[in-house]
C-alpha positions in Angstrom: -67.3 347.4 91.7 -66.3 350.8 90.3 -68.6 353.1 88.4 -66.7 355.4 86.0 -68.4 358.5 84.5 -67.1 360.6 81.7 -69.5 363.5 81.3 -68.9 365.5 78.1 -70.7 368.5 76.7 -72.9 366.4 74.4 -72.8 362.8 75.7 -72.0 361.1 79.0 -70.4 357.6 79.1 -70.9 355.3 82.1 -68.9 352.1 82.8 -69.0 349.4 85.4 -65.5 347.9 86.2 -65.0 344.8 88.3 -61.3 345.2 88.8 -60.4 343.3 85.6 -62.9 344.1 82.9 -65.7 346.4 81.9 -68.9 344.5 82.7 -71.0 347.1 80.9 -70.6 350.6 79.3 -73.5 352.9 78.4 -73.8 356.2 76.6 -76.5 358.9 76.8 -77.0 362.5 76.0 -75.7 364.9 78.7 -78.5 366.6 80.6 -77.4 369.1 83.2 -81.0 369.5 84.5 -81.3 365.9 85.4 -81.8 365.1 89.1 -80.0 362.3 91.0 -83.3 360.4 91.2 -83.9 360.5 87.5 -80.3 359.4 86.9 -80.8 356.5 89.4 -83.9 355.3 87.6 -82.1 355.2 84.3 -79.0 353.5 85.7 -81.0 350.9 87.6 -82.8 349.9 84.4 -79.5 349.4 82.6 -78.0 347.5 85.6 -81.0 345.1 85.4 -80.8 344.7 81.6 -77.1 343.9 82.1 -77.8 341.4 84.9 -75.8 343.4 87.4 -76.7 344.2 91.0 -77.4 347.8 91.6 -74.5 348.2 93.9 -71.2 350.1 93.6 -68.3 350.4 95.9 -66.6 353.5 94.5 -67.3 356.1 91.8 -64.8 358.1 89.8 -65.9 360.9 87.4 -64.6 363.4 85.0 -66.9 366.2 83.9 -66.7 369.4 82.0 -70.3 370.2 82.8 -70.7 371.8 86.3 -74.4 370.8 86.9 -73.5 367.2 86.3 -71.1 367.3 89.2 -73.9 368.2 91.6 -76.2 365.5 90.4 -73.5 362.8 90.4 -72.5 363.8 94.0 -76.1 363.4 95.2 -76.4 360.1 93.3 -73.3 358.7 95.1 -74.6 359.8 98.5 -78.3 358.9 98.2 -78.4 355.8 95.9 -75.1 354.1 96.1 -73.8 355.4 99.4 -70.3 355.1 97.9 -67.2 357.3 98.0 -66.9 359.5 95.0 -63.9 361.3 93.6 -63.7 363.8 90.7 -60.6 363.8 88.5 -59.5 367.4 88.4 -55.8 367.6 87.6 -52.6 365.8 86.7 -51.1 366.6 90.1 -53.9 364.7 91.7 -52.8 361.4 90.0 -49.1 361.9 89.6 -49.1 362.9 85.9 -46.6 365.6 85.0 -48.2 368.4 83.0 -46.4 371.0 80.9 -49.3 373.4 80.2 -50.2 376.9 81.2 -52.0 377.0 83.6 -51.8 373.4 84.6 -55.4 373.3 85.9 -56.7 374.4 82.5 -56.3 370.9 81.1 -59.7 369.3 81.2 -60.2 366.1 83.3 -61.2 364.1 80.3 -57.9 365.0 78.7 -56.0 363.9 81.8 -57.9 360.6 81.7 -57.0 360.1 78.1 -53.3 360.5 78.9 -53.6 358.1 81.8 -55.4 355.5 79.8 -52.9 355.8 76.9 -49.9 355.5 79.2 -51.4 352.4 80.7 -51.1 350.6 77.4 -48.4 352.4 75.4 -45.0 354.1 75.8 -44.6 357.7 74.9 -44.6 359.6 72.7 -48.4 359.2 72.3 -51.0 361.3 70.6 -54.7 360.7 71.5 -57.3 362.1 69.1 -60.6 362.2 70.9 -63.7 362.8 68.7 -66.4 364.6 70.7 -68.2 367.9 70.7 -64.7 369.2 70.1 -62.0 367.1 68.6 -59.0 367.2 71.0 -55.4 366.1 70.6 -53.7 365.0 73.8 -50.0 364.6 73.6 -47.6 362.8 75.9 -43.9 362.9 75.2 -41.2 360.2 75.5 -40.7 361.2 79.2 -44.4 360.5 79.9 -45.1 364.2 80.4 -48.5 365.6 79.2 -47.2 368.4 77.0 -50.4 369.9 75.6 -52.3 369.3 72.3 -54.8 370.9 70.0 -58.5 371.6 69.9 -60.7 371.6 66.8 -64.4 372.0 66.4 -66.0 368.6 66.4 -67.2 367.5 63.0 -70.9 367.4 64.1 -70.6 371.0 65.4 -68.8 372.1 62.2 -71.4 370.4 59.9 -74.3 371.8 61.9 -72.8 375.3 61.7 -72.3 375.0 58.0 -75.8 374.0 57.3 -77.3 376.4 59.8 -75.5 379.4 58.3 -76.3 378.7 54.6 -79.7 378.9 53.0 -79.4 376.2 50.3 -77.3 373.5 51.7 -79.2 370.5 53.0 -78.7 368.5 56.1 -76.7 365.3 55.4 -75.5 362.1 56.9 -71.9 362.1 58.2 -70.5 359.2 56.3 -67.5 358.9 54.0 -68.2 359.0 50.3 -66.6 356.5 47.9 -65.0 359.3 45.9 -63.6 362.8 46.8 -65.2 364.4 43.7 -68.8 365.0 44.6 -71.5 364.4 42.0 -74.3 365.8 44.1 -74.6 368.5 46.8 -74.8 365.9 49.5 -71.9 363.9 48.0 -69.9 367.1 47.9 -70.7 368.0 51.5 -69.7 364.5 52.7 -66.5 364.7 50.8 -65.6 368.1 52.2 -66.6 367.3 55.8 -65.5 363.7 56.1 -62.5 363.5 53.8 -61.5 367.1 54.4 -61.7 366.6 58.2 -59.7 363.4 57.9 -57.0 365.3 56.0 -56.9 368.0 58.7 -56.5 365.3 61.4 -53.6 363.7 59.4 -51.9 367.0 58.8 -52.1 368.1 62.4 -51.1 364.6 63.7 -48.1 364.7 61.3 -47.0 368.1 62.6 -47.3 367.0 66.3 -45.4 363.8 65.6 -42.6 365.8 63.9 -42.4 368.1 67.0 -42.1 365.0 69.2 -39.2 363.7 67.2 -41.2 361.0 65.3 -42.3 357.5 66.2 -45.5 358.5 68.0 -48.3 356.1 68.7 -51.5 357.8 67.5 -54.8 356.5 68.9 -58.4 357.6 68.3 -61.2 357.4 70.8 -64.7 359.0 71.2 -67.9 358.7 69.3 -66.5 358.9 65.8 -63.1 357.5 66.6 -63.6 354.2 64.7 -64.9 356.0 61.6 -61.9 358.3 61.4 -59.4 355.6 62.2 -60.5 354.0 58.9 -60.3 357.4 57.1 -57.0 358.7 58.5 -53.6 357.4 57.5 -52.0 358.6 60.7 -54.3 356.9 63.3 -52.9 353.5 64.2 -55.6 352.2 66.6 -59.1 352.9 68.0 -59.7 352.5 71.7 -63.3 352.6 72.6 -62.8 352.7 76.4 -59.6 354.8 76.6 -61.1 357.6 78.7 -62.9 355.2 81.0 -59.6 353.2 81.3 -57.9 356.4 82.4 -60.5 357.0 85.0 -59.8 353.5 86.4 -56.1 354.4 86.7 -57.1 357.7 88.4 -59.3 355.8 90.9 -56.5 353.4 91.7 -54.2 356.3 92.5 -56.7 358.4 94.5 -58.7 356.0 96.6 
């Protein structure tokens, strides 16, 4: 079995792949100070709850948090005794990249492109809702041609509330109307509907630059929510990044 790990700035997603299907996926807050032993205890408990043996043949990981790389390396050596590879670049997996410099593209973004190309033909736009919201763009020649980066909506809302004295904290959910009748309603309208409008506007510009006809997919923690709010997003793919890591593992191991 393959263990895939997508370690982001805020949350880390783990998935167990049997060669055909995801047997289990788990999400937790990213903790750069966690030891390999603490990580093993947490994983063993979830393996048991999922009725899976605590045994892995290979591990593939993408991380933008350097301390996580060290703990995952020790986890692979000590607890799984399994070969481990970190996705680092498009060259590593045969993905053409038109970006300067090439190695500046994060491994999670490479994984998104690989996962999308496994299921769709280019041009493709992946909108990944995480700590930052990223657009990953693949053209009709299956070349990763760049994208865009926005502050994630949770980061933006926290900054807004934190830098104003009278605005309350509020739940990130879409209101029924754009015209807010209370302060919270107004905040939800601005953040949720305004953010959805920004996503649609940027996706439209990118699609136009690609010549039209792009497949636009969302993924990440709030990907489902914004697929429902955005006119441009055609599908939500919960495991897209993990699927890309499976493709990476198949090409590297």
